[in-house]
C-alpha positions as a Markdown table, in Angstrom:
| # | Residue | x | y | z |
|---|---|---|---|---|
| 1 | Met | 5.9 | 30.6 | -21.2 |
| 2 | Ala | 5.0 | 27.3 | -19.3 |
| 3 | Phe | 8.1 | 27.2 | -17.4 |
| 4 | Val | 7.7 | 31.2 | -16.6 |
| 5 | Arg | 4.2 | 30.1 | -15.2 |
| 6 | Ile | 5.5 | 27.2 | -13.1 |
| 7 | Val | 8.0 | 29.6 | -11.5 |
| 8 | Leu | 5.6 | 32.3 | -10.7 |
| 9 | Leu | 3.4 | 29.7 | -9.3 |
| 10 | Phe | 6.4 | 28.1 | -6.8 |
| 11 | Ala | 7.4 | 32.0 | -5.7 |
| 12 | Leu | 3.4 | 32.5 | -4.7 |
| 13 | Val | 3.9 | 28.9 | -2.6 |
| 14 | Thr | 6.9 | 30.0 | -1.1 |
| 15 | Ala | 5.0 | 33.3 | 0.0 |
| 16 | Gly | 2.2 | 31.1 | 1.2 |
| 17 | Val | 4.4 | 29.2 | 3.3 |
| 18 | Ala | 6.2 | 31.9 | 4.8 |
| 19 | Ala | 2.7 | 33.5 | 5.8 |
| 20 | Ala | 1.1 | 30.3 | 6.7 |
| 21 | Ala | 1.3 | 31.0 | 10.5 |
| 22 | Glu | -0.9 | 34.0 | 11.9 |
| 23 | Pro | 0.3 | 35.9 | 15.0 |
| 24 | Gly | -0.9 | 34.9 | 18.0 |
| 25 | Ala | -1.7 | 31.6 | 17.5 |
| 26 | Pro | 0.4 | 28.9 | 19.7 |
| 27 | Ser | 3.7 | 27.8 | 18.5 |
| 28 | Gln | 3.7 | 29.8 | 15.0 |
| 29 | Ser | 6.5 | 28.6 | 13.7 |
| 30 | Pro | 8.5 | 25.3 | 14.1 |
| 31 | Gly | 11.0 | 25.7 | 17.1 |
| 32 | Gly | 9.0 | 28.8 | 18.3 |
| 33 | Ser | 7.6 | 27.1 | 21.5 |
| 34 | Ser | 11.0 | 26.4 | 23.1 |
| 35 | Ser | 12.9 | 27.8 | 26.1 |
| 36 | Met | 16.0 | 25.9 | 24.9 |
| 37 | Ser | 19.2 | 27.3 | 24.0 |
| 38 | Arg | 19.4 | 27.3 | 20.1 |
| 39 | Glu | 22.1 | 25.5 | 17.9 |
| 40 | Ser | 22.1 | 25.5 | 14.3 |
| 41 | Phe | 21.3 | 22.3 | 12.6 |
| 42 | Ala | 22.8 | 21.0 | 9.4 |
| 43 | Pro | 20.7 | 20.1 | 6.4 |
| 44 | Pro | 19.7 | 16.4 | 6.3 |
| 45 | Gln | 21.9 | 14.5 | 3.9 |
| 46 | Ala | 20.2 | 12.4 | 1.2 |
| 47 | Arg | 21.0 | 8.7 | 1.0 |
| 48 | Pro | 19.4 | 6.2 | -1.8 |
| 49 | Phe | 16.1 | 4.8 | -1.6 |
| 50 | Gly | 15.8 | 2.6 | -4.5 |
| 51 | Arg | 14.6 | 2.8 | -8.2 |
| 52 | Leu | 11.3 | 3.2 | -9.6 |
| 53 | Ala | 10.3 | 1.3 | -12.4 |
| 54 | Asp | 11.1 | 4.1 | -14.8 |
| 55 | Gly | 14.6 | 4.2 | -13.7 |
| 56 | Arg | 14.4 | 7.5 | -11.5 |
| 57 | Glu | 15.9 | 7.3 | -8.1 |
| 58 | Ala | 14.0 | 8.2 | -4.8 |
| 59 | His | 16.0 | 9.2 | -1.7 |
| 60 | Leu | 15.5 | 9.3 | 2.1 |
| 61 | Tyr | 16.4 | 12.0 | 4.1 |
| 62 | Thr | 16.8 | 11.8 | 8.2 |
| 63 | Leu | 15.9 | 14.7 | 10.4 |
| 64 | Glu | 17.8 | 14.1 | 13.9 |
| 65 | Val | 17.9 | 16.4 | 17.0 |
| 66 | Pro | 19.2 | 15.5 | 20.4 |
| 67 | Gly | 17.1 | 13.1 | 22.9 |
| 68 | Gly | 16.3 | 10.4 | 20.9 |
| 69 | Trp | 14.1 | 12.3 | 18.3 |
| 70 | Lys | 14.5 | 10.9 | 14.6 |
| 71 | Ala | 12.4 | 11.1 | 11.4 |
| 72 | Thr | 12.7 | 9.6 | 8.1 |
| 73 | Val | 11.1 | 11.1 | 5.1 |
| 74 | Thr | 11.3 | 10.2 | 1.3 |
| 75 | Asp | 10.8 | 12.6 | -2.0 |
| 76 | Phe | 8.7 | 9.3 | -3.3 |
| 77 | Gly | 5.1 | 10.5 | -2.4 |
| 78 | Ala | 6.6 | 13.4 | 0.2 |
| 79 | Ile | 6.2 | 10.2 | 2.7 |
| 80 | Leu | 7.3 | 10.1 | 6.7 |
| 81 | Thr | 8.6 | 6.7 | 6.8 |
| 82 | Thr | 9.8 | 6.5 | 10.2 |
| 83 | Leu | 9.4 | 8.6 | 13.5 |
| 84 | Leu | 11.5 | 7.7 | 16.7 |
| 85 | Val | 10.1 | 9.0 | 19.7 |
| 86 | Pro | 11.7 | 8.3 | 23.0 |
| 87 | Gly | 9.7 | 6.9 | 26.0 |
| 88 | Arg | 9.7 | 8.0 | 29.7 |
| 89 | Asp | 12.4 | 7.6 | 32.3 |
| 90 | Gly | 15.2 | 7.0 | 29.7 |
| 91 | Ala | 13.2 | 4.2 | 27.8 |
| 92 | Ala | 14.4 | 3.7 | 24.3 |
| 93 | Ala | 12.9 | 5.3 | 21.3 |
| 94 | Val | 10.5 | 3.5 | 19.2 |
| 95 | Asp | 9.1 | 4.1 | 15.8 |
| 96 | Val | 5.6 | 5.0 | 16.1 |
| 97 | Val | 4.3 | 5.5 | 12.2 |
| 98 | Leu | 3.6 | 2.3 | 10.4 |
| 99 | Gly | 5.5 | 1.8 | 7.0 |
| 100 | Phe | 7.9 | -0.1 | 4.7 |
| 101 | Asp | 11.8 | -0.8 | 4.7 |
| 102 | Ala | 12.2 | -0.3 | 0.9 |
| 103 | Leu | 10.9 | 1.7 | -1.6 |
| 104 | Asp | 9.2 | -1.3 | -3.2 |
| 105 | Gly | 6.7 | -1.1 | -0.5 |
| 106 | Tyr | 5.4 | 2.6 | -1.0 |
| 107 | Ala | 5.6 | 2.2 | -5.0 |
| 108 | Ala | 3.0 | -0.7 | -4.9 |
| 109 | Lys | -0.5 | -0.5 | -3.8 |
| 110 | His | -0.7 | 0.0 | 0.0 |
| 111 | Pro | -2.6 | 1.7 | 2.6 |
| 112 | Tyr | -1.4 | 5.6 | 2.2 |
| 113 | Phe | 1.2 | 4.8 | 5.0 |
| 114 | Gly | 2.8 | 8.4 | 5.8 |
| 115 | Ala | 1.7 | 9.7 | 2.2 |
| 116 | Thr | 0.7 | 13.4 | 1.1 |
| 117 | Cys | -2.1 | 13.0 | -0.3 |
| 118 | Gly | -3.9 | 15.3 | -3.0 |
| 119 | Arg | -5.0 | 16.9 | -5.0 |
| 120 | Val | -8.0 | 16.3 | -3.0 |
| 121 | Ala | -7.6 | 13.7 | 0.0 |
| 122 | Asn | -10.8 | 11.8 | 1.2 |
| 123 | Arg | -13.7 | 11.0 | -1.1 |
| 124 | Ile | -15.3 | 12.7 | -4.1 |
| 125 | Ala | -18.7 | 11.2 | -4.6 |
| 126 | Ala | -18.8 | 9.3 | -7.9 |
| 127 | Gly | -15.4 | 10.7 | -9.0 |
| 128 | Arg | -17.3 | 13.6 | -10.5 |
| 129 | Phe | -17.7 | 17.5 | -9.6 |
| 130 | Thr | -18.8 | 20.6 | -11.5 |
| 131 | Leu | -16.8 | 24.1 | -11.4 |
| 132 | Asp | -17.7 | 27.4 | -13.0 |
| 133 | Gly | -20.4 | 25.3 | -14.9 |
| 134 | Lys | -18.1 | 22.6 | -16.4 |
| 135 | Ser | -18.1 | 19.1 | -15.2 |
| 136 | Tyr | -14.9 | 17.1 | -14.5 |
| 137 | Thr | -14.6 | 13.3 | -14.3 |
| 138 | Leu | -11.7 | 11.6 | -11.9 |
| 139 | Ala | -10.6 | 8.4 | -11.5 |
| 140 | Val | -13.0 | 6.0 | -9.3 |
| 141 | Asn | -10.2 | 4.3 | -7.1 |
| 142 | Asn | -12.4 | 3.3 | -4.4 |
| 143 | Glu | -15.6 | 2.0 | -5.9 |
| 144 | Pro | -18.1 | 4.0 | -6.5 |
| 145 | Asn | -16.1 | 7.2 | -5.5 |
| 146 | His | -12.7 | 9.1 | -6.0 |
| 147 | Leu | -10.2 | 8.8 | -3.3 |
| 148 | His | -7.2 | 10.5 | -2.2 |
| 149 | Gly | -6.4 | 12.0 | -5.5 |
| 150 | Gly | -6.8 | 9.0 | -7.7 |
| 151 | Ala | -5.1 | 6.3 | -9.3 |
| 152 | Val | -1.8 | 7.9 | -9.3 |
| 153 | Gly | -2.3 | 10.7 | -6.6 |
| 154 | Phe | 0.5 | 12.9 | -5.0 |
| 155 | Asp | 1.5 | 9.8 | -2.8 |
| 156 | Lys | 2.8 | 8.3 | -6.1 |
| 157 | Lys | 4.7 | 11.1 | -7.4 |
| 158 | Leu | 8.5 | 12.0 | -7.2 |
| 159 | Trp | 9.0 | 15.0 | -5.4 |
| 160 | Lys | 11.8 | 17.6 | -5.8 |
| 161 | Ala | 13.7 | 17.8 | -2.3 |
| 162 | Thr | 15.3 | 20.8 | -0.9 |
| 163 | Pro | 17.1 | 20.2 | 2.6 |
| 164 | Arg | 17.3 | 23.0 | 5.1 |
| 165 | Gly | 19.0 | 23.6 | 8.2 |
| 166 | Gly | 19.0 | 26.4 | 10.7 |
| 167 | Glu | 17.8 | 26.7 | 14.5 |
| 168 | Lys | 14.4 | 25.7 | 14.0 |
| 169 | Gly | 15.6 | 22.2 | 13.1 |
| 170 | Pro | 16.3 | 20.0 | 10.1 |
| 171 | Ser | 13.8 | 20.4 | 7.6 |
| 172 | Val | 13.3 | 19.2 | 4.0 |
| 173 | Asp | 10.9 | 21.2 | 1.4 |
| 174 | Phe | 9.3 | 18.7 | -1.2 |
| 175 | Glu | 7.9 | 20.5 | -4.2 |
| 176 | Met | 6.1 | 19.3 | -7.3 |
| 177 | Val | 4.1 | 20.4 | -10.2 |
| 178 | Ser | 0.8 | 18.8 | -10.9 |
| 179 | Pro | -0.3 | 19.5 | -14.7 |
| 180 | Ala | -3.5 | 20.6 | -15.9 |
| 181 | Gly | -5.7 | 17.3 | -16.4 |
| 182 | Asp | -3.6 | 15.5 | -14.2 |
| 183 | Glu | -6.0 | 12.7 | -12.8 |
| 184 | Gly | -8.7 | 14.5 | -14.4 |
| 185 | Tyr | -8.1 | 17.7 | -12.3 |
| 186 | Pro | -8.2 | 21.3 | -13.9 |
| 187 | Gly | -5.4 | 24.0 | -13.9 |
| 188 | Thr | -1.8 | 23.4 | -13.0 |
| 189 | Leu | -0.8 | 23.3 | -9.5 |
| 190 | Ala | 2.4 | 23.7 | -7.8 |
| 191 | Val | 2.7 | 22.2 | -4.6 |
| 192 | Arg | 5.1 | 22.1 | -1.5 |
| 193 | Ala | 5.2 | 19.9 | 1.7 |
| 194 | Thr | 7.5 | 20.8 | 4.3 |
| 195 | Tyr | 8.8 | 18.5 | 7.2 |
| 196 | Thr | 10.5 | 20.3 | 10.3 |
| 197 | Leu | 11.6 | 18.3 | 13.4 |
| 198 | Thr | 12.1 | 21.0 | 16.0 |
| 199 | Pro | 14.7 | 20.6 | 18.9 |
| 200 | Asp | 11.6 | 20.1 | 21.2 |
| 201 | Gly | 10.9 | 17.2 | 19.3 |
| 202 | Glu | 7.9 | 18.6 | 17.6 |
| 203 | Leu | 6.9 | 17.2 | 13.7 |
| 204 | Trp | 5.9 | 20.1 | 11.7 |
| 205 | Val | 3.9 | 19.4 | 8.5 |
| 206 | Glu | 3.2 | 22.3 | 6.4 |
| 207 | Met | 1.6 | 22.3 | 2.9 |
| 208 | Ala | 1.0 | 25.1 | 0.3 |
| 209 | Ala | -0.5 | 25.3 | -3.5 |
| 210 | Thr | -1.1 | 27.6 | -5.8 |
| 211 | Thr | -2.9 | 27.1 | -9.6 |
| 212 | Asp | -3.0 | 29.0 | -12.5 |
| 213 | Ala | -6.6 | 28.1 | -13.2 |
| 214 | Pro | -9.6 | 27.5 | -10.8 |
| 215 | Thr | -9.6 | 24.1 | -9.2 |
| 216 | Ile | -10.0 | 22.3 | -6.1 |
| 217 | Val | -7.5 | 21.4 | -3.3 |
| 218 | Asn | -7.8 | 19.7 | 0.1 |
| 219 | Leu | -4.3 | 18.2 | 1.0 |
| 220 | Ala | -3.7 | 15.6 | 3.8 |
| 221 | His | -1.0 | 13.9 | 5.8 |
| 222 | His | -2.0 | 10.2 | 6.2 |
| 223 | Ser | 0.4 | 8.4 | 8.7 |
| 224 | Tyr | -0.8 | 5.6 | 10.6 |
| 225 | Trp | 0.3 | 6.3 | 14.4 |
| 226 | Asn | 0.7 | 3.7 | 17.3 |
| 227 | Leu | 2.1 | 5.2 | 20.1 |
| 228 | Ala | 3.4 | 1.9 | 21.7 |
| 229 | Gly | 5.6 | 1.3 | 18.7 |
| 230 | His | 4.6 | 0.2 | 14.8 |
| 231 | Ser | 5.0 | -3.5 | 15.6 |
| 232 | Ser | 3.4 | -3.5 | 19.1 |
| 233 | Gly | 0.1 | -4.8 | 17.7 |
| 234 | Thr | -3.2 | -3.1 | 18.1 |
| 235 | Ile | -4.2 | 0.5 | 19.5 |
| 236 | Ser | -6.9 | -1.2 | 21.5 |
| 237 | Gly | -5.5 | 0.2 | 24.6 |
| 238 | Gln | -4.5 | 3.8 | 23.7 |
| 239 | Glu | -6.9 | 6.6 | 24.5 |
| 240 | Leu | -8.2 | 9.4 | 22.1 |
| 241 | Ser | -9.8 | 12.6 | 22.7 |
| 242 | Val | -10.7 | 15.1 | 19.6 |
| 243 | Ala | -11.7 | 18.7 | 20.3 |
| 244 | Ala | -15.0 | 18.3 | 18.2 |
| 245 | Asp | -18.8 | 18.5 | 19.5 |
| 246 | Arg | -20.2 | 17.7 | 16.0 |
| 247 | Tyr | -19.4 | 15.1 | 13.2 |
| 248 | Leu | -20.1 | 14.0 | 9.6 |
| 249 | Pro | -22.3 | 11.0 | 9.5 |
| 250 | Val | -21.8 | 8.9 | 6.2 |
| 251 | Asp | -23.7 | 6.9 | 3.8 |
| 252 | Ala | -22.5 | 3.1 | 2.6 |
| 253 | Gly | -20.1 | 4.6 | 0.7 |
| 254 | Ser | -18.4 | 6.8 | 3.2 |
| 255 | Ile | -19.8 | 9.9 | 1.7 |
| 256 | Pro | -21.0 | 12.5 | 4.3 |
| 257 | Thr | -24.8 | 12.9 | 4.3 |
| 258 | Gly | -24.5 | 16.6 | 4.6 |
| 259 | Glu | -25.7 | 16.5 | 8.4 |
| 260 | Phe | -23.6 | 17.9 | 11.3 |
| 261 | Ala | -24.5 | 15.5 | 13.8 |
| 262 | Pro | -23.7 | 16.1 | 17.9 |
| 263 | Val | -21.2 | 13.8 | 19.3 |
| 264 | Ala | -23.0 | 13.6 | 22.4 |
| 265 | Gly | -24.4 | 10.2 | 23.2 |
| 266 | Thr | -22.7 | 8.4 | 20.4 |
| 267 | Pro | -19.7 | 6.2 | 19.9 |
| 268 | Phe | -18.2 | 9.1 | 18.4 |
| 269 | Asp | -18.2 | 11.3 | 21.7 |
| 270 | Phe | -14.1 | 11.8 | 22.1 |
| 271 | Arg | -14.6 | 15.2 | 23.6 |
| 272 | Pro | -11.7 | 16.0 | 26.3 |
| 273 | Asp | -14.6 | 17.6 | 28.4 |
| 274 | Arg | -17.0 | 14.6 | 28.3 |
| 275 | Pro | -18.8 | 13.9 | 31.3 |
| 276 | Ala | -16.3 | 12.6 | 33.7 |
| 277 | Ala | -18.2 | 9.6 | 34.8 |
| 278 | Ala | -17.6 | 8.6 | 31.2 |
| 279 | Gly | -13.6 | 8.2 | 31.7 |
| 280 | Ala | -10.9 | 8.5 | 29.2 |
| 281 | Arg | -12.1 | 7.2 | 25.8 |
| 282 | Arg | -10.2 | 4.0 | 24.8 |
| 283 | Leu | -10.1 | 3.4 | 21.4 |
| 284 | Ala | -11.1 | -0.4 | 22.3 |
| 285 | Asp | -14.7 | 1.1 | 23.6 |
| 286 | Ala | -15.2 | 3.0 | 20.4 |
| 287 | Ile | -14.2 | 0.4 | 18.1 |
| 288 | Ala | -16.5 | -2.4 | 19.7 |
| 289 | Ala | -19.3 | 0.1 | 19.6 |
| 290 | Leu | -19.0 | 0.2 | 15.8 |
| 291 | Pro | -19.0 | -3.2 | 14.6 |
| 292 | Pro | -18.5 | -4.7 | 11.4 |
| 293 | Ser | -22.0 | -4.9 | 9.4 |
| 294 | Ala | -23.5 | -8.4 | 8.6 |
| 295 | Ala | -22.7 | -8.2 | 5.0 |
| 296 | Gly | -19.1 | -7.9 | 5.6 |
| 297 | Gly | -18.9 | -4.4 | 3.3 |
| 298 | Asn | -18.1 | -2.3 | 6.4 |
| 299 | Pro | -15.4 | -3.4 | 8.6 |
| 300 | Gly | -16.4 | -1.4 | 11.7 |
| 301 | Gly | -14.6 | 1.0 | 13.8 |
| 302 | Val | -14.2 | 5.0 | 13.3 |
| 303 | Asp | -13.5 | 6.4 | 9.7 |
| 304 | His | -15.4 | 9.8 | 10.0 |
| 305 | Asn | -14.6 | 13.5 | 10.0 |
| 306 | Phe | -14.9 | 15.7 | 13.0 |
| 307 | Leu | -15.7 | 19.6 | 13.0 |
| 308 | Val | -12.7 | 21.2 | 15.2 |
| 309 | Arg | -14.2 | 23.0 | 17.8 |
| 310 | Gly | -13.9 | 26.9 | 17.6 |
| 311 | Trp | -12.4 | 26.8 | 14.0 |
| 312 | Lys | -12.3 | 29.9 | 12.0 |
| 313 | Pro | -10.5 | 30.7 | 8.9 |
| 314 | Asp | -7.9 | 32.8 | 10.7 |
| 315 | Gly | -5.0 | 30.8 | 10.1 |
| 316 | Ala | -4.9 | 30.0 | 13.9 |
| 317 | Leu | -3.3 | 26.7 | 15.2 |
| 318 | Arg | -6.0 | 24.9 | 17.4 |
| 319 | Thr | -5.6 | 21.3 | 19.4 |
| 320 | Ala | -7.7 | 18.8 | 17.2 |
| 321 | Ala | -6.9 | 15.7 | 19.0 |
| 322 | Val | -4.7 | 14.2 | 21.6 |
| 323 | Leu | -3.6 | 10.4 | 21.5 |
| 324 | Arg | -2.2 | 8.7 | 24.5 |
| 325 | Asp | -0.6 | 5.3 | 25.3 |
| 326 | Pro | -0.9 | 4.8 | 29.2 |
| 327 | Ala | 1.5 | 1.9 | 29.1 |
| 328 | Ser | 4.3 | 3.7 | 27.6 |
| 329 | Gly | 3.5 | 7.3 | 28.9 |
| 330 | Arg | 3.6 | 8.6 | 25.3 |
| 331 | Ser | 1.2 | 11.2 | 24.1 |
| 332 | Met | 0.7 | 13.1 | 20.7 |
| 333 | Glu | -1.3 | 16.4 | 20.7 |
| 334 | Leu | -2.1 | 17.3 | 17.2 |
| 335 | Leu | -2.7 | 21.2 | 16.5 |
| 336 | Thr | -3.8 | 22.4 | 13.3 |
| 337 | Asp | -5.1 | 25.4 | 11.1 |
| 338 | Gln | -7.9 | 23.1 | 9.4 |
| 339 | Pro | -11.7 | 22.7 | 10.1 |
| 340 | Gly | -11.7 | 19.0 | 10.0 |
| 341 | Ile | -9.9 | 16.1 | 11.1 |
| 342 | Gln | -10.6 | 12.5 | 9.6 |
| 343 | Val | -10.4 | 9.8 | 12.4 |
| 344 | Tyr | -9.6 | 6.6 | 10.9 |
| 345 | Thr | -9.0 | 3.4 | 13.3 |
| 346 | Gly | -7.4 | 1.2 | 10.6 |
| 347 | Asn | -10.4 | -0.7 | 10.1 |
| 348 | Tyr | -9.3 | -2.2 | 6.6 |
| 349 | Leu | -5.7 | -3.4 | 7.9 |
| 350 | Asp | -6.1 | -7.2 | 7.9 |
| 351 | Gly | -2.5 | -8.7 | 8.4 |
| 352 | Ser | -1.9 | -9.0 | 4.8 |
| 353 | Val | 0.4 | -6.0 | 4.6 |
| 354 | Lys | 3.7 | -6.9 | 5.7 |
| 355 | Gly | 5.6 | -3.7 | 6.8 |
| 356 | Lys | 8.7 | -2.6 | 8.6 |
| 357 | Gly | 10.9 | -5.6 | 9.7 |
| 358 | Gly | 8.3 | -7.8 | 8.4 |
| 359 | Thr | 5.7 | -7.0 | 10.8 |
| 360 | Ala | 2.3 | -7.9 | 9.6 |
| 361 | Tyr | -0.3 | -5.0 | 10.4 |
| 362 | Pro | -3.3 | -6.0 | 12.1 |
| 363 | Arg | -6.8 | -4.5 | 12.0 |
| 364 | His | -6.7 | -1.3 | 14.4 |
| 365 | Gly | -2.8 | -1.7 | 14.6 |
| 366 | Ala | -2.8 | 2.1 | 14.2 |
| 367 | Ile | -4.8 | 5.4 | 14.0 |
| 368 | Cys | -4.6 | 7.9 | 11.3 |
| 369 | Leu | -5.5 | 11.6 | 12.4 |
| 370 | Glu | -5.8 | 13.6 | 9.1 |
| 371 | Thr | -6.6 | 17.1 | 9.4 |
| 372 | Gln | -8.5 | 18.6 | 6.2 |
| 373 | Lys | -11.3 | 20.4 | 5.0 |
| 374 | Tyr | -14.5 | 18.1 | 5.2 |
| 375 | Pro | -14.9 | 15.3 | 2.6 |
| 376 | Asp | -16.9 | 15.8 | -0.7 |
| 377 | Ala | -16.9 | 19.4 | 0.1 |
| 378 | Ile | -16.9 | 20.4 | -3.5 |
| 379 | His | -20.5 | 19.1 | -3.5 |
| 380 | His | -21.5 | 21.4 | -0.9 |
| 381 | Glu | -19.6 | 24.4 | -2.2 |
| 382 | Gly | -21.4 | 27.7 | -0.7 |
| 383 | Gln | -23.8 | 25.7 | 1.7 |
| 384 | Pro | -23.5 | 27.2 | 5.2 |
| 385 | Asp | -20.4 | 25.8 | 7.6 |
| 386 | Trp | -18.9 | 24.0 | 4.4 |
| 387 | Pro | -15.4 | 25.2 | 3.9 |
| 388 | Ser | -14.7 | 25.8 | 0.4 |
| 389 | Val | -12.1 | 23.6 | -1.3 |
| 390 | Arg | -11.8 | 25.9 | -4.4 |
| 391 | Leu | -8.4 | 27.5 | -5.2 |
| 392 | Asp | -8.0 | 30.3 | -7.6 |
| 393 | Pro | -5.4 | 32.0 | -9.5 |
| 394 | Gly | -3.4 | 34.4 | -7.0 |
| 395 | Arg | -4.6 | 32.7 | -3.8 |
| 396 | Thr | -2.4 | 30.1 | -1.8 |
| 397 | Tyr | -3.9 | 27.1 | -0.2 |
| 398 | Arg | -2.2 | 26.7 | 3.2 |
| 399 | His | -2.3 | 23.8 | 5.9 |
| 400 | Thr | -0.3 | 23.4 | 8.9 |
| 401 | Met | -0.1 | 20.5 | 11.4 |
| 402 | Val | 1.9 | 20.3 | 14.5 |
| 403 | His | 2.5 | 16.9 | 16.0 |
| 404 | Arg | 3.5 | 17.5 | 19.7 |
| 405 | Phe | 4.9 | 14.9 | 21.8 |
| 406 | Gly | 4.7 | 13.9 | 25.7 |
| 407 | Arg | 5.9 | 11.3 | 27.6 |
């Protein structure tokens, strides 16, 4: 019976992914925006990426399209390990995501480079919640709170990979089953995360999940972006706009206070239409306006959730943010169907993590743009303007991100 239940859960996930994009939204399916003539892409090939401590083998899959675009993903953690993006005027492509050269880096504790985080990304206060009158206790792995799914979250799971080809571009479906009680969460959860690289160089990340019992779900993709290249230093000279008029202030433990505060007149004003006299919002200026705490507990910088302007639960894709690197000419527009976006300016990077090519990633060496429902939303369930993270049997959780690059 358990096997049949899991098969049915994955059937619902498959149907959910197919229905994730709603008519009328921009670029409703991978490859849908291009006017280029189409070729059929072969499925990505797997190659070994090393063995885990229990002997299981992880693999890498390379998604590549003409023009210099190339993404590499692994079935360990459903992680994006590299993304090569060309520069302007024929400049060579550079890798714009932080990460590691070998599996060992991802298997050890790290800052969630490129990971698929869940069941619930971001924080849950005190690692506890109540659902239908029953209390659940989760791992407290970010004292005093629960973070990104717990001690062994989805970023530490080995997923089943199914490479696919076709006109929309090469893609890989990653699937896994999180059993009831996994990290303290109720219900068996069937999850799928799909990466697609389109002929236009768009990177699509589509996530879906179903359950056999009431639970909570809020998945997030956690790449660290530096459009000048992962080894180029800090993001200080890059510019950010966020389509948000309000953000969520947080307490000392980075838990939202429950207030929706206006960004106008604050260091969190990244609005694309903010007063012209203010100019483009350089990340250096935002970071400088949010210095470390005197006691050293808060390293400063941005680590807050923003309310995506105009969001409603219709499945449509909306622009959440645009990141620009004036020096290279690269830009990245991020579209999503989610109500919130966590902006994190790499505040806890300190040079101690050695990444690809032995690069020591410095503080503010990258930025995370994590679309999601609001942090700690389970403790605001049923309150006005707080999207629910509850998932019931027969329903499908869906989450789509589109990374659209310019140069």
